[in-house]
TIROGU-106993 format. One line per field, with one value per atom (N, C-alpha, C, CB): residue in three letters; residue number from 1; x, y, z; atom name. Coordinates in steps of 0.05 Angstrom, whole numbers. Glycine has a CB too. Layout:
<panus>
r <- c(ALA_...) .
k <- c(NUM_...) .
c1 <- c(X_...) .
c2 <- c(Y_...) .
c3 <- c(Z_...) .
a <- c(CA_...) .
</panus>
This chain:
<panus>
r <- c(MET_MET_MET_MET_THR_THR_THR_THR_SER_SER_SER_SER_ILE_ILE_ILE_ILE_PHE_PHE_PHE_PHE_LEU_LEU_LEU_LEU_PHE_PHE_PHE_PHE_LEU_LEU_LEU_LEU_SER_SER_SER_SER_ASP_ASP_ASP_ASP_VAL_VAL_VAL_VAL_PHE_PHE_PHE_PHE_THR_THR_THR_THR_TRP_TRP_TRP_TRP_ALA_ALA_ALA_ALA_PHE_PHE_PHE_PHE_GLY_GLY_GLY_GLY_PHE_PHE_PHE_PHE_PHE_PHE_PHE_PHE_GLU_GLU_GLU_GLU_ALA_ALA_ALA_ALA_PHE_PHE_PHE_PHE_GLY_GLY_GLY_GLY_TYR_TYR_TYR_TYR_VAL_VAL_VAL_VAL_LEU_LEU_LEU_LEU_ASN_ASN_ASN_ASN_TRP_TRP_TRP_TRP_ILE_ILE_ILE_ILE_LEU_LEU_LEU_LEU_PHE_PHE_PHE_PHE_ILE_ILE_ILE_ILE_VAL_VAL_VAL_VAL_ALA_ALA_ALA_ALA_SER_SER_SER_SER_ILE_ILE_ILE_ILE_ILE_ILE_ILE_ILE_PHE_PHE_PHE_PHE_ILE_ILE_ILE_ILE_TYR_TYR_TYR_TYR_TRP_TRP_TRP_TRP_CYS_CYS_CYS_CYS_TRP_TRP_TRP_TRP_GLU_GLU_GLU_GLU_LEU_LEU_LEU_LEU_VAL_VAL_VAL_VAL_VAL_VAL_VAL_VAL_PRO_PRO_PRO_PRO_LEU_LEU_LEU_LEU_GLY_GLY_GLY_GLY_ASN_ASN_ASN_ASN_ASN_ASN_ASN_ASN_LYS_LYS_LYS_LYS_ASP_ASP_ASP_ASP_ARG_ARG_ARG_ARG_ASP_ASP_ASP_ASP_TYR_TYR_TYR_TYR_LYS_LYS_LYS_LYS_SER_SER_SER_SER_PRO_PRO_PRO_PRO_SER_SER_SER_SER_LYS_LYS_LYS_LYS_VAL_VAL_VAL_VAL_LYS_LYS_LYS_LYS_ARG_ARG_ARG_ARG_PRO_PRO_PRO_PRO_TYR_TYR_TYR_TYR_TYR_TYR_TYR_TYR_ASP_ASP_ASP_ASP_THR_THR_THR_THR_GLU_GLU_GLU_GLU_ILE_ILE_ILE_ILE_TYR_TYR_TYR_TYR_LYS_LYS_LYS_LYS_LYS_LYS_LYS_LYS_GLY_GLY_GLY_GLY) .
k <- c(1_1_1_1_2_2_2_2_3_3_3_3_4_4_4_4_5_5_5_5_6_6_6_6_7_7_7_7_8_8_8_8_9_9_9_9_10_10_10_10_11_11_11_11_12_12_12_12_13_13_13_13_14_14_14_14_15_15_15_15_16_16_16_16_17_17_17_17_18_18_18_18_19_19_19_19_20_20_20_20_21_21_21_21_22_22_22_22_23_23_23_23_24_24_24_24_25_25_25_25_26_26_26_26_27_27_27_27_28_28_28_28_29_29_29_29_30_30_30_30_31_31_31_31_32_32_32_32_33_33_33_33_34_34_34_34_35_35_35_35_36_36_36_36_37_37_37_37_38_38_38_38_39_39_39_39_40_40_40_40_41_41_41_41_42_42_42_42_43_43_43_43_44_44_44_44_45_45_45_45_46_46_46_46_47_47_47_47_48_48_48_48_49_49_49_49_50_50_50_50_51_51_51_51_52_52_52_52_53_53_53_53_54_54_54_54_55_55_55_55_56_56_56_56_57_57_57_57_58_58_58_58_59_59_59_59_60_60_60_60_61_61_61_61_62_62_62_62_63_63_63_63_64_64_64_64_65_65_65_65_66_66_66_66_67_67_67_67_68_68_68_68_69_69_69_69_70_70_70_70_71_71_71_71_72_72_72_72_73_73_73_73_74_74_74_74_75_75_75_75_76_76_76_76) .
c1 <- c(1006_1016_1004_1041_1002_982_958_973_939_922_910_922_931_932_933_964_952_949_926_969_914_889_870_881_868_849_853_842_877_887_877_927_877_872_841_887_834_793_794_765_807_796_806_804_828_837_815_867_811_793_759_798_753_727_727_717_750_757_758_786_771_772_747_800_733_703_688_682_689_675_679_689_706_710_707_736_713_702_672_715_657_629_620_614_635_633_638_644_662_668_650_698_637_622_596_617_579_562_563_554_593_598_602_622_615_616_586_624_564_545_529_536_536_528_535_540_560_574_571_603_566_557_530_556_510_481_491_457_500_503_511_524_533_550_524_579_506_495_475_484_462_439_452_428_479_489_489_525_503_506_479_514_457_428_418_406_421_416_430_422_455_468_466_494_456_445_415_450_405_376_382_356_397_396_413_405_426_438_413_470_402_385_355_382_346_311_321_284_340_338_356_347_376_388_374_419_356_351_327_348_328_310_315_281_340_351_333_351_332_317_332_302_357_370_366_402_353_346_318_336_306_283_291_260_318_330_334_352_325_317_336_285_355_373_360_391_363_343_352_341_383_394_390_418_392_385_414_364_435_460_469_474_482_485_505_496_525_544_539_574_520_516_537_482_556_576_604_577_604_627_632_626_658_660_684_659_682_707_728_696_713_742_766_730_750_768_785_756_781_786_807_765_803_816_845_807_856_895_905_914_925_934_950_902) .
c2 <- c(-812_-807_-821_-810_-844_-865_-856_-888_-848_-833_-807_-831_-794_-768_-781_-746_-800_-812_-825_-831_-841_-854_-832_-877_-809_-795_-778_-781_-775_-759_-779_-754_-809_-824_-826_-856_-823_-826_-797_-822_-771_-752_-753_-727_-766_-766_-785_-774_-806_-823_-814_-849_-799_-788_-766_-779_-750_-729_-741_-715_-761_-767_-783_-784_-788_-810_-783_-835_-768_-737_-727_-711_-728_-717_-735_-705_-758_-777_-784_-805_-776_-770_-747_-772_-724_-707_-701_-697_-712_-711_-732_-716_-750_-766_-755_-791_-736_-718_-699_-710_-687_-664_-675_-647_-698_-713_-710_-741_-721_-723_-696_-739_-679_-655_-643_-642_-651_-636_-646_-638_-680_-695_-685_-730_-681_-669_-643_-666_-628_-595_-594_-576_-619_-619_-630_-637_-653_-669_-649_-695_-626_-609_-583_-598_-579_-556_-573_-545_-598_-611_-613_-630_-626_-627_-598_-639_-581_-550_-544_-528_-553_-546_-562_-546_-588_-597_-590_-617_-579_-571_-539_-570_-527_-502_-505_-476_-533_-536_-550_-558_-563_-577_-560_-595_-548_-535_-512_-529_-493_-472_-473_-447_-494_-497_-527_-497_-541_-558_-553_-579_-577_-579_-554_-580_-544_-525_-496_-540_-491_-466_-445_-463_-448_-422_-413_-426_-434_-426_-405_-459_-407_-392_-358_-406_-353_-332_-309_-341_-286_-269_-243_-264_-235_-217_-186_-219_-165_-144_-125_-131_-134_-116_-122_-113_-105_-115_-123_-93_-120_-125_-148_-119_-156_-187_-194_-197_-181_-188_-167_-186_-170_-140_-142_-137_-162_-160_-154_-181_-149_-148_-114_-167_-104_-75_-68_-63_-58_-45_-31_-22_-16_4_-12_29_-34_-57_-69_-77_-84_-97_-83_-107_-53_-42_-41_-17_-51_-51_-24_-75_-15_10_23_32) .
c3 <- c(5983_5962_5940_5965_5948_5929_5918_5945_5947_5941_5922_5955_5923_5907_5873_5917_5871_5840_5835_5831_5855_5848_5848_5866_5862_5852_5824_5871_5822_5791_5770_5787_5777_5751_5752_5749_5770_5768_5750_5811_5754_5749_5713_5770_5705_5682_5668_5681_5680_5668_5668_5682_5674_5674_5655_5702_5654_5634_5602_5644_5605_5575_5568_5567_5589_5580_5572_5612_5586_5576_5545_5596_5546_5521_5497_5521_5505_5479_5475_5480_5501_5492_5481_5511_5486_5477_5444_5493_5441_5413_5398_5408_5408_5390_5381_5402_5409_5397_5380_5408_5385_5367_5339_5376_5332_5311_5297_5320_5305_5297_5289_5313_5306_5305_5276_5328_5273_5252_5222_5260_5229_5199_5195_5199_5214_5205_5196_5231_5206_5189_5163_5200_5154_5133_5117_5136_5124_5107_5096_5119_5114_5112_5091_5147_5091_5077_5043_5091_5043_5028_5003_5043_5021_5009_4999_5032_5013_5002_4982_5020_4978_4952_4925_4957_4931_4913_4903_4918_4919_4913_4899_4946_4908_4890_4865_4905_4865_4834_4818_4833_4824_4815_4801_4836_4822_4816_4807_4846_4810_4787_4757_4801_4760_4737_4723_4743_4735_4718_4695_4733_4680_4660_4638_4673_4639_4619_4616_4589_4646_4647_4646_4668_4643_4632_4598_4637_4585_4554_4563_4529_4579_4576_4581_4598_4595_4597_4572_4606_4574_4554_4561_4554_4549_4554_4559_4530_4570_4574_4554_4604_4541_4522_4496_4525_4472_4449_4430_4437_4451_4441_4431_4455_4411_4410_4432_4379_4444_4463_4487_4450_4502_4524_4546_4542_4549_4564_4553_4577_4524_4512_4510_4484_4520_4519_4507_4545_4487_4461_4474_4437_4499_4509_4525_4534_4539_4551_4537_4560_4509_4494_4477_4484_4476_4455_4456_4452_4436_4438_4431_4412_4451_4436_4465_4419) .
a <- c(N_CA_C_CB_N_CA_C_CB_N_CA_C_CB_N_CA_C_CB_N_CA_C_CB_N_CA_C_CB_N_CA_C_CB_N_CA_C_CB_N_CA_C_CB_N_CA_C_CB_N_CA_C_CB_N_CA_C_CB_N_CA_C_CB_N_CA_C_CB_N_CA_C_CB_N_CA_C_CB_N_CA_C_CB_N_CA_C_CB_N_CA_C_CB_N_CA_C_CB_N_CA_C_CB_N_CA_C_CB_N_CA_C_CB_N_CA_C_CB_N_CA_C_CB_N_CA_C_CB_N_CA_C_CB_N_CA_C_CB_N_CA_C_CB_N_CA_C_CB_N_CA_C_CB_N_CA_C_CB_N_CA_C_CB_N_CA_C_CB_N_CA_C_CB_N_CA_C_CB_N_CA_C_CB_N_CA_C_CB_N_CA_C_CB_N_CA_C_CB_N_CA_C_CB_N_CA_C_CB_N_CA_C_CB_N_CA_C_CB_N_CA_C_CB_N_CA_C_CB_N_CA_C_CB_N_CA_C_CB_N_CA_C_CB_N_CA_C_CB_N_CA_C_CB_N_CA_C_CB_N_CA_C_CB_N_CA_C_CB_N_CA_C_CB_N_CA_C_CB_N_CA_C_CB_N_CA_C_CB_N_CA_C_CB_N_CA_C_CB_N_CA_C_CB_N_CA_C_CB_N_CA_C_CB_N_CA_C_CB_N_CA_C_CB_N_CA_C_CB_N_CA_C_CB_N_CA_C_CB_N_CA_C_CB_N_CA_C_CB_N_CA_C_CB_N_CA_C_CB_N_CA_C_CB_N_CA_C_CB_N_CA_C_CB_N_CA_C_CB) .
</panus>
């Protein structure tokens, strides 16, 4: 009976070692993926919006407030 418990102890020791190593690797993978997403997000914020490039935008509409719809804001 003792040999069964010794065997189970060895199995659990191996399993916990495996999961610890797998968790370590998975942690690095998730860290690298999150870092790449964060750097891409920063890149998207800085490159298109940097240096006041939004001031160069010209509206295709001749209306002063192209998104203002009088039908929506009409009281009645």
